[in-house]
Gaussian input, Z-matrix of N, CA and C with variables (Angstrom, degrees):
# hf/3-21g

backbone

0 1
 N
 C     1     B1
 C     2     B2     1     A1
 N     3     B3     2     A2     1     D1
 C     4     B4     3     A3     2     D2
 C     5     B5     4     A4     3     D3
 N     6     B6     5     A5     4     D4
 C     7     B7     6     A6     5     D5
 C     8     B8     7     A7     6     D6
 N     9     B9     8     A8     7     D7
 C    10    B10     9     A9     8     D8
 C    11    B11    10    A10     9     D9
 N    12    B12    11    A11    10    D10
 C    13    B13    12    A12    11    D11
 C    14    B14    13    A13    12    D12
 N    15    B15    14    A14    13    D13
 C    16    B16    15    A15    14    D14
 C    17    B17    16    A16    15    D15
 N    18    B18    17    A17    16    D16
 C    19    B19    18    A18    17    D17
 C    20    B20    19    A19    18    D18
 N    21    B21    20    A20    19    D19
 C    22    B22    21    A21    20    D20
 C    23    B23    22    A22    21    D21
 N    24    B24    23    A23    22    D22
 C    25    B25    24    A24    23    D23
 C    26    B26    25    A25    24    D24
 N    27    B27    26    A26    25    D25
 C    28    B28    27    A27    26    D26
 C    29    B29    28    A28    27    D27
 N    30    B30    29    A29    28    D28
 C    31    B31    30    A30    29    D29
 C    32    B32    31    A31    30    D30
 N    33    B33    32    A32    31    D31
 C    34    B34    33    A33    32    D32
 C    35    B35    34    A34    33    D33
 N    36    B36    35    A35    34    D34
 C    37    B37    36    A36    35    D35
 C    38    B38    37    A37    36    D36
 N    39    B39    38    A38    37    D37
 C    40    B40    39    A39    38    D38
 C    41    B41    40    A40    39    D39
 N    42    B42    41    A41    40    D40
 C    43    B43    42    A42    41    D41
 C    44    B44    43    A43    42    D42
 N    45    B45    44    A44    43    D43
 C    46    B46    45    A45    44    D44
 C    47    B47    46    A46    45    D45
 N    48    B48    47    A47    46    D46
 C    49    B49    48    A48    47    D47
 C    50    B50    49    A49    48    D48
 N    51    B51    50    A50    49    D49
 C    52    B52    51    A51    50    D50
 C    53    B53    52    A52    51    D51
 N    54    B54    53    A53    52    D52
 C    55    B55    54    A54    53    D53
 C    56    B56    55    A55    54    D54
 N    57    B57    56    A56    55    D55
 C    58    B58    57    A57    56    D56
 C    59    B59    58    A58    57    D57
 N    60    B60    59    A59    58    D58
 C    61    B61    60    A60    59    D59
 C    62    B62    61    A61    60    D60
 N    63    B63    62    A62    61    D61
 C    64    B64    63    A63    62    D62
 C    65    B65    64    A64    63    D63
 N    66    B66    65    A65    64    D64
 C    67    B67    66    A66    65    D65
 C    68    B68    67    A67    66    D66
 N    69    B69    68    A68    67    D67
 C    70    B70    69    A69    68    D68
 C    71    B71    70    A70    69    D69
 N    72    B72    71    A71    70    D70
 C    73    B73    72    A72    71    D71
 C    74    B74    73    A73    72    D72
 N    75    B75    74    A74    73    D73
 C    76    B76    75    A75    74    D74
 C    77    B77    76    A76    75    D75
 N    78    B78    77    A77    76    D76
 C    79    B79    78    A78    77    D77
 C    80    B80    79    A79    78    D78
 N    81    B81    80    A80    79    D79
 C    82    B82    81    A81    80    D80
 C    83    B83    82    A82    81    D81
 N    84    B84    83    A83    82    D82
 C    85    B85    84    A84    83    D83
 C    86    B86    85    A85    84    D84
 N    87    B87    86    A86    85    D85
 C    88    B88    87    A87    86    D86
 C    89    B89    88    A88    87    D87
 N    90    B90    89    A89    88    D88
 C    91    B91    90    A90    89    D89
 C    92    B92    91    A91    90    D90
 N    93    B93    92    A92    91    D91
 C    94    B94    93    A93    92    D92
 C    95    B95    94    A94    93    D93
 N    96    B96    95    A95    94    D94
 C    97    B97    96    A96    95    D95
 C    98    B98    97    A97    96    D96
 N    99    B99    98    A98    97    D97
 C   100   B100    99    A99    98    D98
 C   101   B101   100   A100    99    D99
 N   102   B102   101   A101   100   D100
 C   103   B103   102   A102   101   D101
 C   104   B104   103   A103   102   D102
 N   105   B105   104   A104   103   D103
 C   106   B106   105   A105   104   D104
 C   107   B107   106   A106   105   D105
 N   108   B108   107   A107   106   D106
 C   109   B109   108   A108   107   D107
 C   110   B110   109   A109   108   D108
 N   111   B111   110   A110   109   D109
 C   112   B112   111   A111   110   D110
 C   113   B113   112   A112   111   D111
 N   114   B114   113   A113   112   D112
 C   115   B115   114   A114   113   D113
 C   116   B116   115   A115   114   D114
 N   117   B117   116   A116   115   D115
 C   118   B118   117   A117   116   D116
 C   119   B119   118   A118   117   D117
 N   120   B120   119   A119   118   D118
 C   121   B121   120   A120   119   D119
 C   122   B122   121   A121   120   D120
 N   123   B123   122   A122   121   D121
 C   124   B124   123   A123   122   D122
 C   125   B125   124   A124   123   D123
 N   126   B126   125   A125   124   D124
 C   127   B127   126   A126   125   D125
 C   128   B128   127   A127   126   D126
 N   129   B129   128   A128   127   D127
 C   130   B130   129   A129   128   D128
 C   131   B131   130   A130   129   D129
 N   132   B132   131   A131   130   D130
 C   133   B133   132   A132   131   D131
 C   134   B134   133   A133   132   D132
 N   135   B135   134   A134   133   D133
 C   136   B136   135   A135   134   D134
 C   137   B137   136   A136   135   D135
 N   138   B138   137   A137   136   D136
 C   139   B139   138   A138   137   D137
 C   140   B140   139   A139   138   D138
 N   141   B141   140   A140   139   D139
 C   142   B142   141   A141   140   D140
 C   143   B143   142   A142   141   D141
 N   144   B144   143   A143   142   D142
 C   145   B145   144   A144   143   D143
 C   146   B146   145   A145   144   D144
 N   147   B147   146   A146   145   D145
 C   148   B148   147   A147   146   D146
 C   149   B149   148   A148   147   D147
 N   150   B150   149   A149   148   D148
 C   151   B151   150   A150   149   D149
 C   152   B152   151   A151   150   D150
 N   153   B153   152   A152   151   D151
 C   154   B154   153   A153   152   D152
 C   155   B155   154   A154   153   D153
 N   156   B156   155   A155   154   D154
 C   157   B157   156   A156   155   D155
 C   158   B158   157   A157   156   D156
 N   159   B159   158   A158   157   D157
 C   160   B160   159   A159   158   D158
 C   161   B161   160   A160   159   D159
 N   162   B162   161   A161   160   D160
 C   163   B163   162   A162   161   D161
 C   164   B164   163   A163   162   D162
 N   165   B165   164   A164   163   D163
 C   166   B166   165   A165   164   D164
 C   167   B167   166   A166   165   D165
 N   168   B168   167   A167   166   D166
 C   169   B169   168   A168   167   D167
 C   170   B170   169   A169   168   D168
 N   171   B171   170   A170   169   D169
 C   172   B172   171   A171   170   D170
 C   173   B173   172   A172   171   D171
 N   174   B174   173   A173   172   D172
 C   175   B175   174   A174   173   D173
 C   176   B176   175   A175   174   D174
 N   177   B177   176   A176   175   D175
 C   178   B178   177   A177   176   D176
 C   179   B179   178   A178   177   D177
 N   180   B180   179   A179   178   D178
 C   181   B181   180   A180   179   D179
 C   182   B182   181   A181   180   D180
 N   183   B183   182   A182   181   D181
 C   184   B184   183   A183   182   D182
 C   185   B185   184   A184   183   D183
 N   186   B186   185   A185   184   D184
 C   187   B187   186   A186   185   D185
 C   188   B188   187   A187   186   D186
 N   189   B189   188   A188   187   D187
 C   190   B190   189   A189   188   D188
 C   191   B191   190   A190   189   D189
 N   192   B192   191   A191   190   D190
 C   193   B193   192   A192   191   D191
 C   194   B194   193   A193   192   D192
 N   195   B195   194   A194   193   D193
 C   196   B196   195   A195   194   D194
 C   197   B197   196   A196   195   D195
 N   198   B198   197   A197   196   D196
 C   199   B199   198   A198   197   D197
 C   200   B200   199   A199   198   D198
 N   201   B201   200   A200   199   D199
 C   202   B202   201   A201   200   D200
 C   203   B203   202   A202   201   D201
 N   204   B204   203   A203   202   D202
 C   205   B205   204   A204   203   D203
 C   206   B206   205   A205   204   D204
 N   207   B207   206   A206   205   D205
 C   208   B208   207   A207   206   D206
 C   209   B209   208   A208   207   D207
 N   210   B210   209   A209   208   D208
 C   211   B211   210   A210   209   D209
 C   212   B212   211   A211   210   D210
 N   213   B213   212   A212   211   D211
 C   214   B214   213   A213   212   D212
 C   215   B215   214   A214   213   D213
 N   216   B216   215   A215   214   D214
 C   217   B217   216   A216   215   D215
 C   218   B218   217   A217   216   D216
 N   219   B219   218   A218   217   D217
 C   220   B220   219   A219   218   D218
 C   221   B221   220   A220   219   D219
 N   222   B222   221   A221   220   D220
 C   223   B223   222   A222   221   D221
 C   224   B224   223   A223   222   D222
 N   225   B225   224   A224   223   D223
 C   226   B226   225   A225   224   D224
 C   227   B227   226   A226   225   D225
 N   228   B228   227   A227   226   D226
 C   229   B229   228   A228   227   D227
 C   230   B230   229   A229   228   D228
 N   231   B231   230   A230   229   D229
 C   232   B232   231   A231   230   D230
 C   233   B233   232   A232   231   D231
 N   234   B234   233   A233   232   D232
 C   235   B235   234   A234   233   D233
 C   236   B236   235   A235   234   D234
 N   237   B237   236   A236   235   D235
 C   238   B238   237   A237   236   D236
 C   239   B239   238   A238   237   D237
 N   240   B240   239   A239   238   D238
 C   241   B241   240   A240   239   D239
 C   242   B242   241   A241   240   D240
 N   243   B243   242   A242   241   D241
 C   244   B244   243   A243   242   D242
 C   245   B245   244   A244   243   D243
 N   246   B246   245   A245   244   D244
 C   247   B247   246   A246   245   D245
 C   248   B248   247   A247   246   D246
 N   249   B249   248   A248   247   D247
 C   250   B250   249   A249   248   D248
 C   251   B251   250   A250   249   D249
 N   252   B252   251   A251   250   D250
 C   253   B253   252   A252   251   D251
 C   254   B254   253   A253   252   D252
 N   255   B255   254   A254   253   D253
 C   256   B256   255   A255   254   D254
 C   257   B257   256   A256   255   D255
 N   258   B258   257   A257   256   D256
 C   259   B259   258   A258   257   D257
 C   260   B260   259   A259   258   D258
 N   261   B261   260   A260   259   D259
 C   262   B262   261   A261   260   D260
 C   263   B263   262   A262   261   D261
 N   264   B264   263   A263   262   D262
 C   265   B265   264   A264   263   D263
 C   266   B266   265   A265   264   D264
 N   267   B267   266   A266   265   D265
 C   268   B268   267   A267   266   D266
 C   269   B269   268   A268   267   D267
 N   270   B270   269   A269   268   D268
 C   271   B271   270   A270   269   D269
 C   272   B272   271   A271   270   D270
 N   273   B273   272   A272   271   D271
 C   274   B274   273   A273   272   D272
 C   275   B275   274   A274   273   D273
 N   276   B276   275   A275   274   D274
 C   277   B277   276   A276   275   D275
 C   278   B278   277   A277   276   D276
 N   279   B279   278   A278   277   D277
 C   280   B280   279   A279   278   D278
 C   281   B281   280   A280   279   D279
 N   282   B282   281   A281   280   D280
 C   283   B283   282   A282   281   D281
 C   284   B284   283   A283   282   D282
 N   285   B285   284   A284   283   D283
 C   286   B286   285   A285   284   D284
 C   287   B287   286   A286   285   D285
 N   288   B288   287   A287   286   D286
 C   289   B289   288   A288   287   D287
 C   290   B290   289   A289   288   D288
 N   291   B291   290   A290   289   D289
 C   292   B292   291   A291   290   D290
 C   293   B293   292   A292   291   D291
 N   294   B294   293   A293   292   D292
 C   295   B295   294   A294   293   D293
 C   296   B296   295   A295   294   D294
 N   297   B297   296   A296   295   D295
 C   298   B298   297   A297   296   D296
 C   299   B299   298   A298   297   D297

   B1=1.4554
   B2=1.5201
   B3=1.3435
   B4=1.4579
   B5=1.5173
   B6=1.3262
   B7=1.4614
   B8=1.5185
   B9=1.3387
   B10=1.4710
   B11=1.5197
   B12=1.3383
   B13=1.4466
   B14=1.5266
   B15=1.3034
   B16=1.4586
   B17=1.5271
   B18=1.3399
   B19=1.4622
   B20=1.5188
   B21=1.3112
   B22=1.4375
   B23=1.5297
   B24=1.3310
   B25=1.4619
   B26=1.5238
   B27=1.3466
   B28=1.4481
   B29=1.5206
   B30=1.3374
   B31=1.4517
   B32=1.5170
   B33=1.3327
   B34=1.4706
   B35=1.5293
   B36=1.3192
   B37=1.4663
   B38=1.5174
   B39=1.3412
   B40=1.4485
   B41=1.5206
   B42=1.3157
   B43=1.4647
   B44=1.5314
   B45=1.3228
   B46=1.4731
   B47=1.5353
   B48=1.3230
   B49=1.4478
   B50=1.5203
   B51=1.2966
   B52=1.4770
   B53=1.5210
   B54=1.3279
   B55=1.4571
   B56=1.5272
   B57=1.3248
   B58=1.4580
   B59=1.5223
   B60=1.3309
   B61=1.4557
   B62=1.5248
   B63=1.3566
   B64=1.4572
   B65=1.5221
   B66=1.3254
   B67=1.4586
   B68=1.5318
   B69=1.3179
   B70=1.4585
   B71=1.5225
   B72=1.3295
   B73=1.4600
   B74=1.5237
   B75=1.3219
   B76=1.4616
   B77=1.5143
   B78=1.3371
   B79=1.4569
   B80=1.5281
   B81=1.3329
   B82=1.4576
   B83=1.5198
   B84=1.3139
   B85=1.4708
   B86=1.5200
   B87=1.3248
   B88=1.4551
   B89=1.5257
   B90=1.3174
   B91=1.4560
   B92=1.5208
   B93=1.3270
   B94=1.4581
   B95=1.5196
   B96=1.3118
   B97=1.4646
   B98=1.5218
   B99=1.3493
   B100=1.4591
   B101=1.5022
   B102=1.3284
   B103=1.4611
   B104=1.5098
   B105=1.3361
   B106=1.4558
   B107=1.5156
   B108=1.3197
   B109=1.4612
   B110=1.5191
   B111=1.3208
   B112=1.4663
   B113=1.5186
   B114=1.3247
   B115=1.4722
   B116=1.5350
   B117=1.3230
   B118=1.4682
   B119=1.5295
   B120=1.3275
   B121=1.4735
   B122=1.5143
   B123=1.3289
   B124=1.4739
   B125=1.5251
   B126=1.3283
   B127=1.4688
   B128=1.5174
   B129=1.3225
   B130=1.4669
   B131=1.5223
   B132=1.3107
   B133=1.4680
   B134=1.5260
   B135=1.3080
   B136=1.4641
   B137=1.5255
   B138=1.3436
   B139=1.4802
   B140=1.5234
   B141=1.3415
   B142=1.4634
   B143=1.5193
   B144=1.3072
   B145=1.4620
   B146=1.5223
   B147=1.3050
   B148=1.4667
   B149=1.5399
   B150=1.3149
   B151=1.4735
   B152=1.5207
   B153=1.3197
   B154=1.4529
   B155=1.5240
   B156=1.3178
   B157=1.4542
   B158=1.5251
   B159=1.3139
   B160=1.4659
   B161=1.5214
   B162=1.3407
   B163=1.4510
   B164=1.5259
   B165=1.3060
   B166=1.4715
   B167=1.5280
   B168=1.3287
   B169=1.4693
   B170=1.5216
   B171=1.3256
   B172=1.4642
   B173=1.5154
   B174=1.3281
   B175=1.4563
   B176=1.5364
   B177=1.3384
   B178=1.4544
   B179=1.5238
   B180=1.3185
   B181=1.4583
   B182=1.5252
   B183=1.3142
   B184=1.4633
   B185=1.5280
   B186=1.3110
   B187=1.4580
   B188=1.5270
   B189=1.3435
   B190=1.4608
   B191=1.5180
   B192=1.3292
   B193=1.4710
   B194=1.5124
   B195=1.3281
   B196=1.4598
   B197=1.5266
   B198=1.3268
   B199=1.4536
   B200=1.5164
   B201=1.3453
   B202=1.4738
   B203=1.5177
   B204=1.3209
   B205=1.4561
   B206=1.5094
   B207=1.3562
   B208=1.4645
   B209=1.5168
   B210=1.3347
   B211=1.4615
   B212=1.5196
   B213=1.3350
   B214=1.4687
   B215=1.5303
   B216=1.3416
   B217=1.4580
   B218=1.5187
   B219=1.3192
   B220=1.4666
   B221=1.5188
   B222=1.3304
   B223=1.4502
   B224=1.5235
   B225=1.3340
   B226=1.4757
   B227=1.5277
   B228=1.3084
   B229=1.4589
   B230=1.5250
   B231=1.3321
   B232=1.4629
   B233=1.5207
   B234=1.3347
   B235=1.4567
   B236=1.5270
   B237=1.3203
   B238=1.4576
   B239=1.5362
   B240=1.3302
   B241=1.4629
   B242=1.5236
   B243=1.3279
   B244=1.4582
   B245=1.5356
   B246=1.3364
   B247=1.4601
   B248=1.5218
   B249=1.3147
   B250=1.4690
   B251=1.5187
   B252=1.3257
   B253=1.4611
   B254=1.5234
   B255=1.3279
   B256=1.4640
   B257=1.5297
   B258=1.3337
   B259=1.4674
   B260=1.5281
   B261=1.3069
   B262=1.4570
   B263=1.5169
   B264=1.3390
   B265=1.4581
   B266=1.5112
   B267=1.3111
   B268=1.4753
   B269=1.5315
   B270=1.3206
   B271=1.4582
   B272=1.5284
   B273=1.3260
   B274=1.4650
   B275=1.5137
   B276=1.3284
   B277=1.4495
   B278=1.5340
   B279=1.3417
   B280=1.4590
   B281=1.5327
   B282=1.3136
   B283=1.4717
   B284=1.5048
   B285=1.3350
   B286=1.4687
   B287=1.5204
   B288=1.3266
   B289=1.4675
   B290=1.5199
   B291=1.3221
   B292=1.4546
   B293=1.5347
   B294=1.3249
   B295=1.4513
   B296=1.5307
   B297=1.3146
   B298=1.4705
   B299=1.5276
   A1=108.56
   A2=117.45
   A3=121.51
   A4=112.42
   A5=118.91
   A6=120.68
   A7=111.87
   A8=118.42
   A9=119.16
   A10=111.25
   A11=118.09
   A12=120.15
   A13=112.11
   A14=116.83
   A15=120.47
   A16=111.17
   A17=116.90
   A18=120.99
   A19=110.58
   A20=118.04
   A21=122.41
   A22=109.58
   A23=116.87
   A24=121.95
   A25=108.42
   A26=116.75
   A27=119.87
   A28=107.85
   A29=117.15
   A30=121.53
   A31=109.76
   A32=115.99
   A33=122.67
   A34=104.62
   A35=116.41
   A36=119.83
   A37=111.31
   A38=115.31
   A39=121.18
   A40=110.01
   A41=115.75
   A42=121.76
   A43=109.22
   A44=117.52
   A45=118.99
   A46=109.89
   A47=117.10
   A48=121.72
   A49=114.34
   A50=117.87
   A51=122.65
   A52=108.33
   A53=115.80
   A54=121.10
   A55=112.22
   A56=114.60
   A57=121.25
   A58=105.58
   A59=118.48
   A60=121.02
   A61=112.92
   A62=113.04
   A63=123.10
   A64=113.78
   A65=114.96
   A66=122.94
   A67=108.41
   A68=117.25
   A69=121.59
   A70=108.68
   A71=115.02
   A72=121.74
   A73=105.92
   A74=117.54
   A75=119.29
   A76=111.13
   A77=113.75
   A78=122.32
   A79=112.21
   A80=115.23
   A81=121.29
   A82=109.26
   A83=115.55
   A84=122.57
   A85=105.41
   A86=116.33
   A87=121.64
   A88=108.62
   A89=116.78
   A90=120.82
   A91=108.03
   A92=115.50
   A93=121.83
   A94=109.54
   A95=116.22
   A96=120.52
   A97=110.47
   A98=116.85
   A99=120.14
   A100=112.16
   A101=115.97
   A102=120.60
   A103=113.98
   A104=117.89
   A105=120.98
   A106=111.49
   A107=115.62
   A108=122.58
   A109=111.10
   A110=116.31
   A111=120.47
   A112=110.59
   A113=117.11
   A114=120.55
   A115=110.27
   A116=116.79
   A117=120.84
   A118=110.20
   A119=116.35
   A120=121.52
   A121=112.67
   A122=116.92
   A123=121.75
   A124=113.35
   A125=118.24
   A126=120.71
   A127=112.03
   A128=115.60
   A129=121.48
   A130=111.02
   A131=118.02
   A132=122.66
   A133=112.61
   A134=117.32
   A135=121.28
   A136=108.73
   A137=117.66
   A138=119.39
   A139=111.10
   A140=115.71
   A141=120.65
   A142=108.40
   A143=116.28
   A144=121.02
   A145=113.37
   A146=119.06
   A147=121.71
   A148=107.81
   A149=115.07
   A150=122.40
   A151=113.66
   A152=118.41
   A153=121.96
   A154=107.22
   A155=117.19
   A156=120.40
   A157=110.20
   A158=116.99
   A159=122.18
   A160=113.01
   A161=118.51
   A162=119.36
   A163=113.14
   A164=117.64
   A165=121.94
   A166=111.85
   A167=118.03
   A168=119.61
   A169=112.58
   A170=118.54
   A171=120.32
   A172=111.54
   A173=119.14
   A174=121.17
   A175=111.79
   A176=117.83
   A177=121.06
   A178=111.97
   A179=117.44
   A180=121.56
   A181=110.57
   A182=116.38
   A183=121.17
   A184=109.02
   A185=115.62
   A186=120.52
   A187=110.57
   A188=117.43
   A189=120.05
   A190=115.08
   A191=118.03
   A192=122.06
   A193=109.14
   A194=116.52
   A195=119.50
   A196=112.21
   A197=118.44
   A198=121.47
   A199=114.24
   A200=116.36
   A201=121.12
   A202=109.76
   A203=115.58
   A204=122.70
   A205=106.32
   A206=116.48
   A207=120.82
   A208=108.76
   A209=115.76
   A210=121.28
   A211=108.51
   A212=115.74
   A213=122.61
   A214=110.05
   A215=114.90
   A216=121.84
   A217=108.64
   A218=117.01
   A219=122.87
   A220=108.10
   A221=116.67
   A222=121.55
   A223=113.92
   A224=116.14
   A225=120.66
   A226=108.73
   A227=116.15
   A228=121.85
   A229=107.90
   A230=114.59
   A231=120.84
   A232=108.87
   A233=116.40
   A234=122.29
   A235=108.69
   A236=116.09
   A237=121.95
   A238=111.41
   A239=115.34
   A240=121.81
   A241=107.99
   A242=116.50
   A243=122.09
   A244=107.85
   A245=115.77
   A246=120.58
   A247=109.14
   A248=116.00
   A249=122.47
   A250=107.76
   A251=116.05
   A252=120.52
   A253=110.08
   A254=115.33
   A255=120.67
   A256=109.76
   A257=117.13
   A258=122.27
   A259=108.50
   A260=116.55
   A261=120.88
   A262=109.25
   A263=117.62
   A264=122.62
   A265=109.38
   A266=116.46
   A267=122.26
   A268=112.51
   A269=118.35
   A270=121.21
   A271=111.10
   A272=116.62
   A273=122.57
   A274=109.30
   A275=116.88
   A276=120.50
   A277=109.39
   A278=117.62
   A279=120.73
   A280=109.31
   A281=114.68
   A282=121.64
   A283=106.78
   A284=116.54
   A285=122.26
   A286=108.76
   A287=116.91
   A288=122.72
   A289=108.01
   A290=116.69
   A291=122.95
   A292=110.82
   A293=115.79
   A294=122.09
   A295=109.46
   A296=115.30
   A297=121.43
   A298=109.37
   D1=99.19
   D2=-177.87
   D3=-66.49
   D4=-23.17
   D5=-178.60
   D6=-64.19
   D7=-28.11
   D8=-179.78
   D9=-63.49
   D10=-26.52
   D11=178.38
   D12=-73.50
   D13=-22.17
   D14=175.64
   D15=-74.69
   D16=-16.17
   D17=-179.64
   D18=-93.82
   D19=36.69
   D20=179.32
   D21=-89.76
   D22=-165.90
   D23=-178.42
   D24=-161.89
   D25=-175.55
   D26=172.30
   D27=-67.32
   D28=141.16
   D29=-174.99
   D30=-129.21
   D31=129.18
   D32=168.60
   D33=-126.19
   D34=107.53
   D35=-168.51
   D36=-133.50
   D37=104.39
   D38=175.12
   D39=-84.86
   D40=-158.76
   D41=179.06
   D42=-125.24
   D43=155.25
   D44=176.36
   D45=-55.66
   D46=128.11
   D47=-179.95
   D48=77.06
   D49=1.21
   D50=-179.52
   D51=-142.26
   D52=74.78
   D53=-175.47
   D54=-74.26
   D55=151.24
   D56=166.92
   D57=-82.00
   D58=133.67
   D59=-173.13
   D60=-121.85
   D61=149.07
   D62=171.03
   D63=55.95
   D64=63.65
   D65=177.95
   D66=-105.83
   D67=132.54
   D68=174.25
   D69=-122.20
   D70=125.66
   D71=173.75
   D72=-108.08
   D73=123.11
   D74=-179.94
   D75=-143.49
   D76=147.34
   D77=177.67
   D78=54.56
   D79=54.37
   D80=-179.75
   D81=-117.89
   D82=131.15
   D83=169.65
   D84=-117.80
   D85=121.93
   D86=-173.68
   D87=-131.37
   D88=130.39
   D89=175.51
   D90=-112.30
   D91=115.06
   D92=179.33
   D93=-92.02
   D94=155.75
   D95=178.24
   D96=-63.20
   D97=-40.45
   D98=-177.40
   D99=80.79
   D100=-161.40
   D101=-179.96
   D102=88.98
   D103=4.30
   D104=179.87
   D105=-65.38
   D106=148.28
   D107=-176.47
   D108=-106.24
   D109=171.05
   D110=174.41
   D111=-63.01
   D112=-31.76
   D113=176.40
   D114=-64.23
   D115=-42.21
   D116=175.96
   D117=-61.21
   D118=-44.01
   D119=-178.12
   D120=-61.57
   D121=-28.20
   D122=-176.77
   D123=-90.66
   D124=-1.03
   D125=-177.11
   D126=-62.56
   D127=132.94
   D128=173.67
   D129=-127.60
   D130=1.67
   D131=-175.02
   D132=-98.43
   D133=39.30
   D134=-177.09
   D135=-74.31
   D136=120.11
   D137=-178.72
   D138=-71.39
   D139=156.77
   D140=173.78
   D141=-85.87
   D142=158.04
   D143=-173.30
   D144=-95.75
   D145=26.02
   D146=177.85
   D147=-61.95
   D148=130.46
   D149=177.92
   D150=64.53
   D151=26.15
   D152=176.30
   D153=-121.47
   D154=134.80
   D155=179.73
   D156=-61.31
   D157=141.64
   D158=-174.06
   D159=-58.23
   D160=-33.37
   D161=-178.32
   D162=-78.95
   D163=1.01
   D164=-176.33
   D165=-102.52
   D166=44.29
   D167=-179.10
   D168=-70.69
   D169=-2.65
   D170=177.15
   D171=-59.56
   D172=-25.57
   D173=-179.25
   D174=-63.26
   D175=-17.13
   D176=-179.87
   D177=-73.22
   D178=-28.03
   D179=-176.31
   D180=69.56
   D181=-158.62
   D182=179.43
   D183=-69.71
   D184=128.62
   D185=179.97
   D186=-95.60
   D187=163.98
   D188=-176.50
   D189=-78.00
   D190=13.58
   D191=178.14
   D192=-141.46
   D193=153.56
   D194=177.81
   D195=-99.51
   D196=-14.88
   D197=-176.99
   D198=-109.16
   D199=-54.83
   D200=-176.23
   D201=-144.30
   D202=129.91
   D203=170.19
   D204=-115.69
   D205=116.77
   D206=179.84
   D207=-125.63
   D208=132.38
   D209=-178.86
   D210=-141.29
   D211=138.24
   D212=179.49
   D213=56.71
   D214=57.03
   D215=-178.01
   D216=-128.12
   D217=140.73
   D218=175.80
   D219=-125.62
   D220=126.35
   D221=176.07
   D222=80.39
   D223=44.50
   D224=176.23
   D225=-86.31
   D226=127.83
   D227=178.03
   D228=-124.66
   D229=139.83
   D230=178.52
   D231=-130.12
   D232=127.34
   D233=178.83
   D234=-133.44
   D235=126.25
   D236=176.53
   D237=55.96
   D238=53.10
   D239=178.00
   D240=-108.79
   D241=122.77
   D242=-178.03
   D243=-120.63
   D244=123.98
   D245=178.87
   D246=-123.65
   D247=128.09
   D248=176.93
   D249=-124.06
   D250=164.24
   D251=175.32
   D252=-123.74
   D253=149.42
   D254=177.98
   D255=-79.96
   D256=-29.70
   D257=178.02
   D258=-121.67
   D259=155.73
   D260=174.06
   D261=-54.41
   D262=140.12
   D263=-178.19
   D264=-135.03
   D265=131.87
   D266=-177.78
   D267=-86.93
   D268=-4.52
   D269=-176.62
   D270=-88.23
   D271=167.77
   D272=173.93
   D273=-72.92
   D274=158.48
   D275=176.19
   D276=-66.43
   D277=-43.60
   D278=-179.23
   D279=-130.90
   D280=144.30
   D281=175.53
   D282=-129.29
   D283=120.72
   D284=-178.21
   D285=-114.81
   D286=127.94
   D287=-178.98
   D288=-128.85
   D289=121.95
   D290=-179.51
   D291=56.10
   D292=49.33
   D293=178.70
   D294=-113.13
   D295=137.14
   D296=179.44
   D297=-116.56

């Protein structure tokens, strides 16, 4: 189902025990396709990207957020970030997993 790849979002994804640190997102306006379902919102089986080329994030499928998915991150700051969707979306704007 290629449409699930359209239901992606901004991604900041470190590795277990190897966090991405000190990221600041500021002055961003982002329009997501939307269309995420409650099933997408409940996903917890997101694979890690070990040994996968960075441009191949399609393997993640639909993520549990429509705006930002962040995992294994320390020191994430967001200032003046606006996220809208073109279609109704049942997911959260941001999903943070193992973030400090």
